C-alpha positions, 0 to 999 in steps of 0.5 A: 500500500506504500505505492497507493499512499505515495499516489495519494500524497501526489494527487492531493499535493497537486490539488493544493497547488491548484487551489493556490493558483486558481483563486481569483487574482485580486491585484491590479497594476492600477490598484495604487492609483485607482478608486475601487468601487466595491460591490455591496449588498442591500443598496448603497447608503444614499446621500448620507456621508455619515453612514456606517457603510462608508467605514467598510470601504477602502480609501484612496488618497490623491494629491491636488494642486493649483489649476494653472492651465487657464487664466485666471490662475491661482498659486496656492490652494487650500485642499492639498489632497482628497480621500475617495471612497466608492461603492455600488450595488450593481444598479446605483453607485455612490462616490464620497470625497473627503478633504480638509477645509478650515472653515465652512463657507457657502461657496465651498464646492467640489466636483468629479469628472469623467471622460465620455466614451472612448475619445481621450480628453484633457482633465482640464474640462476636456480642453483641446491641447497639443497633446490631446485633441479633446473630447467631452467630459461629464462633470458632477458638481456640488456647491454648499450654498445650493445644497445640491449636485449638478450633472454637467458637460464640457468640451473645453474651457468656457463650454461648461453647461448643465444637462437638461436631464439631471441624473446625479444627486448628492449631499455634503456634510461639514464636521471638525474641519472636514468636508464629506461630499457624496455623489450618487447615480445609476451605473448606466443611463439612457443618455450615452452622449452626455453621461459616462457609463460605468461597466463593472470590471472596466477601468475608466478615468476620473479627476477631482476639483475642490474650491475653498469658498472662503470670503477674503477681506477684499470681498473676493472668494479665495477660490472660484471658477478656474481658481481651484485645486485639481487633480490629473486623471486617475483610474476608477473601477466598479468591481464586477460580481464575484467570479466563483468559477475557479472554485468550481473548477477546483472542486471538480478537480478534487472530485476527479482526483478522488475518483482517480485515486479510488480506481488506482487503489482498487487496481493495486488491491486486486493485484495483491490478491492475485 
């Protein structure tokens, strides 16, 4: 029976190796520079930045810098970085921005930006430049004074316009020197010409903008219009549903190995009895 024992060890050692290599790969090259919208059950927490569900979602942090591509420019901005969390339930998606701001002001504002379709666009409102021909962008804009979110489009500076059909909702909450702003929308809409469509599993581009609406002694706002903190393009990915096929194949392999082992052992026993 030593031969059967060695065969058993070999078979199940191979199964262990299969389990180790067949599990779904959770690492991506873009992971360190991506917003990962995890898939959740029971729906996303609406427009509530303080919902407990946000504490279970991974956070990514991105640097911000002054917008210098278009006049009037600004040399220093209040928000130096933004923390981003996201989740979806297969139907609706929620994205939360979190950033430091010393004071709550009516003109504080924040925005998300996405490309539309496959045409590459510059992160500065899709502005046509030497390096990038320019394509349309979809901008989700929140302002504290209005307490709502606008679904907007642009294809270059001076072309920003609110959509006639508003599909995005949101809410901002200020507490202890920090803004938390949530944007929500369906993963897909019927307006493919103006709305970014999110397909779980695919990487798309995302950018951020923050305005400190503090009023200065001169009466001007510290940041407004093109004077804002911005990011370049980063990656965004809505996670697909779990794929359990690897585990199914592993279970099938275990079953086949067990049958194979049973047949071999039975033959060895018959050989010993003759």
